[in-house]
C-alpha positions as a Markdown table, in Angstrom:
| # | Residue | x | y | z |
|---|---|---|---|---|
| 1 | Unk | -7.2 | -18.6 | -2.3 |
| 2 | Unk | -10.0 | -19.5 | 0.1 |
| 3 | Unk | -10.0 | -23.2 | -1.1 |
| 4 | Unk | -6.2 | -23.5 | -0.7 |
| 5 | Unk | -6.4 | -21.9 | 2.7 |
| 6 | Unk | -9.2 | -24.3 | 3.8 |
| 7 | Unk | -7.2 | -27.3 | 2.6 |
| 8 | Unk | -4.1 | -26.1 | 4.6 |
| 9 | Unk | -6.1 | -25.5 | 7.7 |
| 10 | Unk | -8.0 | -28.9 | 7.4 |
| 11 | Unk | -4.6 | -30.7 | 7.0 |
| 12 | Unk | -3.3 | -28.9 | 10.2 |
| 13 | Unk | -6.4 | -29.9 | 12.1 |
| 14 | Unk | -6.1 | -33.5 | 11.1 |
| 15 | Unk | -2.5 | -33.5 | 12.2 |
| 16 | Unk | -3.5 | -31.8 | 15.6 |
| 17 | Unk | -1.3 | -28.8 | 14.8 |
| 18 | Unk | -4.2 | -26.4 | 15.4 |
| 19 | Unk | -7.6 | -26.7 | 17.1 |
| 20 | Unk | -10.8 | -27.0 | 15.1 |
| 21 | Unk | -12.4 | -24.1 | 16.9 |
| 22 | Unk | -9.6 | -21.8 | 15.6 |
| 23 | Unk | -10.3 | -22.8 | 12.0 |
| 24 | Unk | -11.9 | -19.5 | 10.9 |
| 25 | Unk | -9.1 | -17.4 | 12.1 |
| 26 | Unk | -6.4 | -19.6 | 10.5 |
| 27 | Unk | -8.4 | -19.7 | 7.2 |
| 28 | Unk | -8.5 | -15.9 | 7.1 |
| 29 | Unk | -4.8 | -15.6 | 8.0 |
| 30 | Unk | -3.7 | -18.1 | 5.3 |
| 31 | Unk | -6.0 | -16.5 | 2.7 |
| 32 | Unk | -4.5 | -13.1 | 3.5 |
| 33 | Unk | -0.9 | -14.4 | 3.3 |
| 34 | Unk | -1.6 | -16.2 | 0.0 |
| 35 | Unk | -3.2 | -13.1 | -1.5 |
| 36 | Unk | -0.2 | -11.0 | -0.5 |
| 37 | Unk | 2.2 | -13.6 | -2.0 |
| 38 | Unk | 0.2 | -13.6 | -5.3 |
| 39 | Unk | 0.1 | -9.8 | -5.5 |
| 40 | Unk | 3.9 | -9.7 | -4.9 |
| 41 | Unk | 4.5 | -12.2 | -7.7 |
| 42 | Unk | 2.2 | -10.3 | -10.0 |
| 43 | Unk | 4.2 | -7.1 | -9.2 |
| 44 | Unk | 7.5 | -8.8 | -9.9 |
| 45 | Unk | 6.1 | -10.1 | -13.2 |
| 46 | Unk | 4.9 | -6.6 | -14.2 |
| 47 | Unk | 8.3 | -5.2 | -13.2 |
| 48 | Unk | 10.1 | -7.7 | -15.4 |
| 49 | Unk | 7.8 | -7.3 | -18.4 |
| 50 | Unk | 8.1 | -3.5 | -18.2 |
| 51 | Unk | 11.9 | -3.8 | -17.6 |
| 52 | Unk | 11.6 | -1.8 | -14.4 |
| 53 | Unk | 11.9 | -4.4 | -11.6 |
| 54 | Unk | 14.0 | -2.2 | -9.4 |
| 55 | Unk | 11.5 | 0.6 | -9.5 |
| 56 | Unk | 8.7 | -1.8 | -8.6 |
| 57 | Unk | 10.7 | -3.4 | -5.7 |
| 58 | Unk | 11.7 | 0.0 | -4.3 |
| 59 | Unk | 8.0 | 1.1 | -4.5 |
| 60 | Unk | 6.8 | -2.0 | -2.6 |
| 61 | Unk | 9.5 | -1.6 | 0.0 |
| 62 | Unk | 8.4 | 1.9 | 0.7 |
| 63 | Unk | 4.6 | 1.6 | 0.1 |
| 64 | Unk | 3.8 | -1.5 | 2.1 |
| 65 | Unk | 5.0 | -0.3 | 5.5 |
| 66 | Unk | 3.4 | 3.1 | 5.1 |
| 67 | Unk | 0.2 | 1.6 | 3.9 |
| 68 | Unk | 0.1 | -0.8 | 6.8 |
| 69 | Unk | 0.0 | 2.0 | 9.4 |
| 70 | Unk | -1.5 | 4.9 | 7.4 |
| 71 | Unk | -4.5 | 2.8 | 6.3 |
| 72 | Unk | -6.9 | 4.1 | 3.7 |
| 73 | Unk | -9.3 | 2.6 | 1.2 |
| 74 | Unk | -9.4 | -1.2 | 1.0 |
| 75 | Unk | -11.1 | -3.2 | -1.7 |
| 76 | Unk | -14.3 | -5.0 | -0.8 |
| 77 | Unk | -13.0 | -8.5 | -1.9 |
| 78 | Unk | -9.8 | -10.3 | -2.9 |
| 79 | Unk | -10.4 | -10.1 | -6.6 |
| 80 | Unk | -10.9 | -6.3 | -6.6 |
| 81 | Unk | -7.8 | -6.0 | -4.3 |
| 82 | Unk | -5.7 | -7.9 | -6.9 |
| 83 | Unk | -7.0 | -5.9 | -9.8 |
| 84 | Unk | -6.4 | -2.5 | -8.1 |
| 85 | Unk | -3.0 | -3.6 | -6.9 |
| 86 | Unk | -2.0 | -4.7 | -10.4 |
| 87 | Unk | -3.2 | -1.5 | -12.0 |
| 88 | Unk | -1.3 | 0.5 | -9.4 |
| 89 | Unk | 1.9 | -1.4 | -10.0 |
| 90 | Unk | 1.6 | -1.0 | -13.8 |
| 91 | Unk | 1.2 | 2.8 | -13.3 |
| 92 | Unk | 4.2 | 2.9 | -11.0 |
| 93 | Unk | 6.3 | 0.9 | -13.4 |
| 94 | Unk | 5.3 | 3.1 | -16.3 |
| 95 | Unk | 5.6 | 6.5 | -14.6 |
| 96 | Unk | 8.9 | 5.8 | -12.8 |
| 97 | Unk | 10.4 | 4.5 | -16.1 |
| 98 | Unk | 9.8 | 7.9 | -17.7 |
| 99 | Unk | 13.1 | 9.5 | -16.7 |
| 100 | Unk | 12.4 | 12.5 | -18.9 |
| 101 | Unk | 9.7 | 13.5 | -16.4 |
| 102 | Unk | 12.4 | 14.4 | -13.9 |
| 103 | Unk | 14.8 | 15.7 | -16.6 |
| 104 | Unk | 12.4 | 18.3 | -18.1 |
| 105 | Unk | 12.9 | 21.9 | -17.0 |
| 106 | Unk | 10.9 | 22.3 | -13.8 |
| 107 | Unk | 10.4 | 18.6 | -13.4 |
| 108 | Unk | 12.3 | 18.2 | -10.1 |
| 109 | Unk | 10.7 | 21.3 | -8.4 |
| 110 | Unk | 7.2 | 20.1 | -9.4 |
| 111 | Unk | 7.9 | 16.6 | -8.0 |
| 112 | Unk | 9.5 | 18.1 | -4.9 |
| 113 | Unk | 6.4 | 20.3 | -4.2 |
| 114 | Unk | 4.1 | 17.4 | -5.0 |
| 115 | Unk | 5.9 | 15.2 | -2.5 |
| 116 | Unk | 5.7 | 17.9 | 0.2 |
| 117 | Unk | 2.0 | 18.4 | -0.3 |
| 118 | Unk | 1.2 | 14.7 | -0.2 |
| 119 | Unk | 3.5 | 14.1 | 2.8 |
| 120 | Unk | 1.7 | 16.9 | 4.7 |
| 121 | Unk | -1.6 | 15.3 | 3.7 |
| 122 | Unk | -0.5 | 11.9 | 5.0 |
| 123 | Unk | 0.5 | 13.4 | 8.3 |
| 124 | Unk | -2.8 | 15.2 | 8.7 |
| 125 | Unk | -5.1 | 12.3 | 7.6 |
| 126 | Unk | -3.3 | 9.2 | 9.0 |
| 127 | Unk | -4.5 | 6.7 | 10.1 |
| 128 | Unk | -7.7 | 6.2 | 8.1 |
| 129 | Unk | -9.7 | 3.2 | 9.2 |
| 130 | Unk | -11.8 | 1.1 | 6.8 |
| 131 | Unk | -14.8 | -1.1 | 7.0 |
| 132 | Unk | -12.6 | -4.1 | 6.2 |
| 133 | Unk | -9.9 | -2.9 | 8.7 |
| 134 | Unk | -11.5 | -1.0 | 11.7 |
| 135 | Unk | -9.1 | 0.5 | 14.3 |
| 136 | Unk | -9.5 | 0.9 | 18.0 |
| 137 | Unk | -8.6 | 4.2 | 19.8 |
| 138 | Unk | -5.3 | 2.7 | 20.9 |
| 139 | Unk | -4.5 | 1.5 | 17.4 |
| 140 | Unk | -5.3 | 4.9 | 16.0 |
| 141 | Unk | -2.7 | 6.5 | 18.3 |
| 142 | Unk | -0.1 | 3.8 | 17.6 |
| 143 | Unk | -0.6 | 3.6 | 13.9 |
| 144 | Unk | -0.7 | 7.4 | 13.6 |
| 145 | Unk | 2.8 | 7.7 | 15.2 |
| 146 | Unk | 4.3 | 4.9 | 13.1 |
| 147 | Unk | 2.8 | 6.4 | 9.9 |
| 148 | Unk | 4.3 | 9.7 | 10.8 |
| 149 | Unk | 7.8 | 8.1 | 11.4 |
| 150 | Unk | 7.7 | 6.0 | 8.2 |
| 151 | Unk | 6.3 | 8.9 | 6.1 |
| 152 | Unk | 8.9 | 11.3 | 7.4 |
| 153 | Unk | 11.7 | 8.9 | 6.8 |
| 154 | Unk | 10.6 | 8.2 | 3.2 |
| 155 | Unk | 10.1 | 11.9 | 2.5 |
| 156 | Unk | 13.6 | 12.6 | 3.8 |
| 157 | Unk | 15.2 | 9.9 | 1.7 |
| 158 | Unk | 13.4 | 11.3 | -1.4 |
| 159 | Unk | 14.8 | 14.8 | -0.7 |
| 160 | Unk | 18.3 | 13.4 | -0.2 |
| 161 | Unk | 18.0 | 11.4 | -3.5 |
| 162 | Unk | 17.0 | 14.6 | -5.3 |
| 163 | Unk | 19.9 | 16.4 | -3.8 |
| 164 | Unk | 22.4 | 13.6 | -4.5 |
| 165 | Unk | 21.4 | 13.3 | -8.2 |
| 166 | Unk | 19.3 | 10.2 | -7.9 |
| 167 | Unk | 16.0 | 11.4 | -9.5 |
| 168 | Unk | 14.8 | 7.9 | -10.4 |
| 169 | Unk | 14.7 | 6.7 | -6.7 |
| 170 | Unk | 13.3 | 10.0 | -5.6 |
| 171 | Unk | 10.5 | 9.7 | -8.2 |
| 172 | Unk | 9.5 | 6.3 | -6.8 |
| 173 | Unk | 9.4 | 7.5 | -3.2 |
| 174 | Unk | 7.4 | 10.6 | -4.2 |
| 175 | Unk | 5.0 | 8.5 | -6.1 |
| 176 | Unk | 4.6 | 6.4 | -2.9 |
| 177 | Unk | 3.5 | 9.6 | -1.1 |
| 178 | Unk | 1.2 | 10.6 | -3.9 |
| 179 | Unk | -0.6 | 7.2 | -4.1 |
| 180 | Unk | -0.7 | 6.9 | -0.3 |
| 181 | Unk | -2.4 | 10.4 | 0.0 |
| 182 | Unk | -4.9 | 9.4 | -2.7 |
| 183 | Unk | -5.7 | 6.1 | -0.9 |
| 184 | Unk | -6.3 | 8.1 | 2.4 |
| 185 | Unk | -8.6 | 10.6 | 0.7 |
| 186 | Unk | -10.5 | 7.7 | -1.0 |
| 187 | Unk | -10.8 | 6.0 | 2.4 |
| 188 | Unk | -12.2 | 9.1 | 4.0 |
| 189 | Unk | -14.7 | 9.7 | 1.2 |
| 190 | Unk | -15.7 | 6.0 | 1.3 |
| 191 | Unk | -16.2 | 6.1 | 5.1 |
| 192 | Unk | -18.4 | 9.2 | 4.8 |
| 193 | Unk | -20.4 | 7.5 | 2.0 |
| 194 | Unk | -21.0 | 4.4 | 4.2 |
| 195 | Unk | -22.0 | 6.6 | 7.2 |
| 196 | Unk | -24.6 | 8.3 | 5.0 |
| 197 | Unk | -26.1 | 5.0 | 3.8 |
| 198 | Unk | -29.2 | 3.7 | 5.7 |
| 199 | Unk | -28.5 | 0.6 | 7.9 |
| 200 | Unk | -29.8 | -2.6 | 6.4 |
């Protein structure tokens, strides 16, 4: 990804599209964009292979905006990010495909309570900064409000889907809240660990 990004930026510099002094910023931006595109294509491939493309797409549509503003743990490098993202998508595609989870006696109430607990946790913890994505005081306020709005909207849609007899969609949205709450907790624990380490 870095080599492709560098080639794109070098070409733009030769064509006088961007300035040479802006090279590092553009390389980082292109590398990030390419990584996101690759992760999306992997997610689509997983969805197709596991015959649950709709569940994966609904998950991504709900998870990405909430993740953007709620924050949480970030992998230390691109390879780890791709591996973790792929594992997460496989879990999502597998779990949301198990319709019997919602059909079993008590399945819906358990999912509903789990969703409420994780939603509350997201509101309390968001946003969580990371070493790879630090936040200023202004960003903490702004991101916190947006995470609250997005999380509330998704929790409300999940509740409506349960009430309207659409447990599959509700399961995906609740899983978004569960994974997001886990990422926030992981981010908090990782930040505390880094604070406890001696400075090099």
